N, C-alpha and C positions, 0 to 999 in steps of 0.2 A: 565753622558753622556746620551744624548738622543738616542733613538733607531735608528734613521737615521744615525747618526754619528757612532754609534757602529756597525751597519750593514755594512757600507761602509768600515771601517777599518778591521773588521773581514773577510769580503768577500775578501778583497785584500790579506790577508795572505794565502788564498787558492791557490794563484798564486806564482810561483817562487821556489817551492820545499823547503819550510821552515817549516817542521813539528813541530819543537820545538817552533817556534813563534806562530803557530796555536794553539798548546796545551795550551799556556798561557791564551787563552780565555775560557778554560774549567775548571770547578771545578774538584778537585781531584777525586770525585766520580761521575762525570757526566755520564749520559746515552746518547748514540749516536746510531742512526740506519739510514740506507740508503737502497736503493733497493738491494744492494748486501749483506747487513748485516741486514736483516729483523729482526732477533732475537736480534740484538743490541750488543753493547759493553758497558762495564761499567768500568769507572775509567781510569786514566792515563796509567796504566800498559797495558791495552788492547787497548786504543786509540792510543798511540804513535806508536807501530809497524804498525798498520793499516794506520795511516796518513803517515808514512814514505814510505810505499809501494805505496799507492794511489797517493801521491804528486810526487813521483819520476817518476811514469808512466805518469803523466799529468802536467809537470812543467809550461806549457804555457797556460793552460786554464784560462779563465777570467770569473769572476762572478760579476754581478751587481744587486743591489736591484731595483725592479720595483715598489713594493707596500709593505707597512708595516702596518699591522693591529694589534694594541695593544690588549693584552689579560690581564687577571688578573695577570698572573705570568711572562709575557714577551711580545712576539709578534709572529704573523705569518708573514712570509716573502715570498712574491712572488719574484722570481729572474729570471734572464736570464743568461745562461752560453754560452760562445763561446768556443768550444772544438776543438783544432787542431787534425785532423786525416789525416795523410799522408800530401798531398799537398792541402787539403781543410779544411773546418771547418764545424762542426755541431753546430747548435744553438738549445738549449733546454730551456724550461721554466719549473719551478717547484716551490714547496712550502717547507718551513721549519717551523716546530713548534719549537720555541725557548723559553725556560724558563730560567730566570736569577735570581741569588741571589748574592748580593754583587758584582755586575759587572762581574760575572762569569757565564758561561752557565752551567746549571745543567741538562738540557734535550734538545736534538737536534734530531728531527726526520725529515728526508729528504724524499720527495716524488717527483718522476718524472718518466716518461716513458723512459727507456734506449734503446728501440728498434732501433731508428734511429742511435744512437751512436754505438751500437753493430754491426749493419749492415754495417756502414761505415768502421769499423775496419776490417771487413772481406774482403773488396775490396782491 
């Protein structure tokens, strides 16, 4: 599967509160980090509870690939997220470092500025 197709299918599983489906994209020992988990999580036993909580709080957010830059071990993904907050939406752009082995993500580091999102949640 090419990275464009992989990214589209993978990003779609971030919507709809389906943590078990999302976990299927990750290697059993995958490393994951994002702005709220800077030190990262390792493996399915740490990822699943985090994904369950995160996705249950944000079931209707949408993610779409903007640009894919191939790397030696996978790709860097520029994405756009549309995040419902109350009666409005916050749009964010960010980057993921994604490393893949045997069609499973072994490393996923997420980078974006959460300030606009956090401020909107306070209103």
